[in-house]
C-alpha positions, 0 to 999 in steps of 0.5 A, spaced: 500 499 499 502 506 497 501 512 502 499 518 497 497 524 501 498 525 508 497 533 509 498 535 516 493 530 518 490 534 524 483 533 522 477 532 526 478 531 534 474 526 537 475 525 544 482 526 548 486 522 544 483 520 538 483 523 531 478 522 526 482 522 519 481 523 512 486 521 507 487 519 500 491 512 499 493 508 493 491 501 494 489 494 491 482 493 491 479 487 487 486 487 482 485 494 481 489 500 484 484 505 486 484 512 490 481 510 497 478 515 501 478 513 508 475 516 514 478 513 520 480 514 527 487 513 529 489 513 537 495 518 536 496 519 544 495 526 544 500 527 537 498 532 532 500 528 526 499 520 524 505 517 521 505 513 514 507 507 518 501 508 523 496 508 517 499 502 514 496 498 520 489 501 519 485 495 515 482 496 508 474 495 510 468 495 506 466 501 509 471 505 507 470 502 500 463 504 500 465 511 502 470 512 497 465 510 491 460 514 494 464 521 494 467 520 488 461 517 483 456 521 480 459 528 480 455 533 477 457 534 470 461 541 469 466 543 464 471 546 469 476 541 473 478 543 480 481 541 486 477 545 490 471 542 491 465 538 488 458 535 489 455 528 489 448 526 490 450 525 498 456 530 499 459 537 498 466 536 498 471 541 500 478 539 498 477 532 500 473 534 506 465 533 507 462 540 508 458 537 514 464 535 518 467 541 517 462 545 519 461 541 525 468 540 527 472 546 524 472 554 525 471 559 520 478 561 519 480 553 519 475 552 513 478 559 509 485 556 510 483 549 507 479 552 501 486 556 499 491 552 501 488 545 500 490 543 507 488 544 515 492 549 519 495 547 525 492 550 531 497 556 532 496 557 524 488 557 526 489 562 532 493 567 528 489 567 522 483 568 526 487 574 530 488 577 523 481 577 521 479 580 527 484 585 527 482 588 520 475 589 521 475 596 523 479 602 523 474 608 524 469 611 519 474 616 517 478 611 513 478 610 506 474 604 505 468 605 510 467 612 508 467 611 501 462 605 502 457 610 506 458 616 501 456 611 496 450 608 500 448 615 501 446 616 494 441 610 496 445 606 491 445 598 492 449 594 498 453 590 493 455 597 489 457 600 496 461 594 498 465 594 491 467 601 491 470 600 499 474 594 496 476 598 490 479 603 495 484 598 498 491 600 496 498 601 498 496 605 504 490 602 506 486 595 506 489 588 507 496 590 505 497 586 499 503 591 497 507 589 503 505 582 503 508 582 496 514 586 498 516 581 504 514 575 500 519 577 494 525 579 499 525 573 503 525 569 497 531 573 495 534 571 501 533 563 500 535 563 493 541 567 493 543 565 500 543 572 503 542 573 510 536 577 512 540 582 515 543 583 508 536 583 505 533 588 510 539 593 507 537 591 500 530 593 502 531 600 504 536 601 498 531 599 493 524 601 496 526 608 498 524 612 503 517 610 504 517 602 505 510 599 504 508 596 511 512 601 515 510 608 519 503 610 520 501 618 520 496 616 526 501 612 530 507 616 530 510 612 536 508 605 533 501 602 531 499 598 537 495 593 533 502 591 529 506 591 536 500 586 539 500 582 532 507 580 532 507 579 539 501 574 539 505 570 533 511 569 537 507 567 543 504 562 538 510 560 535 508 561 528 513 567 527 518 566 522 523 569 516 517 575 514 516 578 521 524 577 522 525 581 516 520 586 518 523 588 524 530 588 521 528 593 516 525 597 522 532 597 525 536 599 518 531 605 517 533 607 524 540 606 522 540 610 515 535 616 517 537 617 524 530 616 528 525 610 529 520 608 524 515 603 526 511 597 522 504 599 522 498 594 522 499 593 514 506 590 515 505 586 521 499 583 518 502 582 511 508 578 514 504 574 519 500 572 514 506 569 510 509 566 516 503 562 517 503 559 510 499 563 506 501 567 499 500 574 498 494 573 494 491 568 498 492 573 504 489 579 501 483 575 499 481 572 506 482 579 509 478 582 504 472 578 507 473 581 513 475 588 512 471 589 505 464 584 506 464 586 514 467 593 515 464 596 509 458 592 509 456 594 516 458 601 515 454 601 508 448 598 512 448 603 518 448 609 513 442 606 509 438 605 516 440 612 520 444 617 514 440 622 511 440 621 503 445 625 499 448 627 506 454 631 507 460 629 511 458 633 517 451 632 517 448 628 523 446 621 522 438 620 524 438 618 531 
């Protein structure tokens, strides 16, 4: 029996030391090599992973074969093929997991991470992602995305239009920090590919990105963005801080050395480096955090504006009580 796909195998906790595991294995059934989708329980003695040797000892049962047939046959016909999900008469499957199981045993952050990466997060990655999703929800009605959504809704446009323009306002200085995320990702890859230290790369960042490095400094928080400090501290506490957070700190140091004064990482930089360190790529992180800031924050402001604001009101108008 050849093990095909283990992922992290941290799936659905069921009791103190047993984990319900969904795993694909290539096995010989009735003379044919098939991909067997097995839902089984493995006593991991409190560990968070199961080894290939442990899985080798699990017998192939009729129940496993039946489950495989049920989850792979009679998929809805569609022209596009995708690894993300499919439906059958009895199941909706996301990245190999039944959506009902995910709803019963996993958090929203877990499933969003699975959706984009194809694997469930570790407990530390899950907590960090949840933290970041909460962190970006709100920064006051005067920041670009909520005020833009409110102004559009003031004209009594549709909710989807108001939320869309709010998301369109995301840029280099506002939003989920895509530019900062791309920058940190690029320079950590440079360190890996060219065998450079992060200290060397920090100097390159300051030299090439100019005086205004994306993700560094905030006009509202001159002594340091309190959200940024808490974000990096929480990542370190969880044990998920890695090269991207370390590079952001070294860039702070290098800017102080070249400018003669300390400038601090802002929440965009802290969030961008943290989301990279938990295994998400820039586009993936942007999409996930946009759910919270765009559909959460902008949506809430747009709805409040429609319910309490005067039509076509100016920025100084008071909302209806």
